[in-house]
N, C-alpha and C positions, 0 to 999 in steps of 0.2 A: 036403723040398726046399728050401732056403736061398734067401729073396729076393731077387734080386739087386740092389746099392746104389743107386741114382739118385742124380747127381752135375749138380747145378745147374753152366751156366753166368750167370756175370752181371760186367760187366767192369765194375760195381761196386762188386764184393768184392776189390780187386784194387790197393793199391797200390804203382806202378809209378816211381824216380825214378832218372834216369842221367845222368851228367855234372850233377848234381845240380839238374836242369828235370823237374819235372813232364812224363809224360810219355802223352800221348793222341791220338787219333783215328785209329784203328788201319780196314783195309780190310778184312777175312776177320775170320771165327769163332775164330782163330788171331792170340790177340794178342800173344806173347812166347813164344821160344823160348832157355833157356836152356843153351847149346853147352860142353862140358867141353874144352880144347884136348887131356889125355889123360885119355878112359875109362876107362883101367885106374887100378882105388884103389891093386892088386898088379900085379909081374910075379912070375913062377916062375924061375927060370934053374938049370936042371941042369948040374952040369959033369960033361967026361968021365970020373973016376968016381963016377959015380954021385951028390956034393951035393949037396945040393936047400937056393938060397936063397929065401927071399922078399923081393922090396926094394916096399917102402913108396914111394907118388909122392908129393915135395912138392908137385909141378906142381897149383894155387891157379887158374889160367888160367879165365879163361869169359867164353863170346863170347855177349853177347845176338843175335837179330838180330829184326826187326821191321819191318813195312810200315805206314808212315800212309799214308794218302789226298796223293794230289799236290798237292791246294789247301790242306792246314793247316799254319796260322802258323809251328804245331814246325818244318816241315821247314826254313826259312830260316834260324833259331837255330839248328838242330842245323848245316845246310852254314857257318855262321861260328865256331859252336866247333868243328867241328873243323879250320878256316883258324888258328883265334888257340889250337893243341894246346890249349884247353879241359879242366881235366881239375876231378872235382866226387863225392861221393861218389853210390855205388848203397843201392838199396833196390829188391826185389821182395817184396812180400807179400801170401799171399793172405789174404782177413780170414773166409773162410769156413773156412779146415782147419788154419789157423797157418802150414803150407807159406813160410820166406823164405831169402833170399838177400840178403846184403848183400856190401860192401866201401867201402873208405877213399876207393878213389879207382879213377876206370870214365873212358873219353874214347872219342869217335870213331874208332874204327878204318876204316872201309868208308864213306865217303863211295859215295849211291846216281849211277845216273849218269840223263840227263835224257832222259826218254822225252816224244817230240812223236808224239802220236797219239788217232784217233779213239779217244772215250769215256773212260773215267778213268781214269785208271791211279795205278798206290800207287810208293813208293819206300822200297827196302829197306835197313836203315842196320842197321850190324853197331856196337857197340857192343864194349869191347874193358875187363874187372876181372881186372886182372894174382891180388890175394890176394882172391878169392870164398868168400866162406865160405855154407856150402848149408845149411838145417834141415830 
């Protein structure tokens, strides 16, 4: 029986830069989620005559979702970046296994709604990366 591989989670082993800003101050174990706009790398279409065509998607748009602690000062900076339509480079890199995602341009696509409640609340941000290269 093969030994299961253990994965270590250490936020210090990740580099995240979005809109040209280093990002930290996450609320939970899930640091960030990178979501492709079109998860299908290819699509297959069949004509009425039975001909099959495989179409490769050229869509390289990705969205990064992450939640920051509400008291983190970076929230104020991201609100200002969203209002000014600031653009900046994007880098998400794992220092432990070499996985990386990069883009020359990224911008705040979704600002969180302010929440006023008891306890600590997180603010969820959405960053768009129109031409994201994932390796």
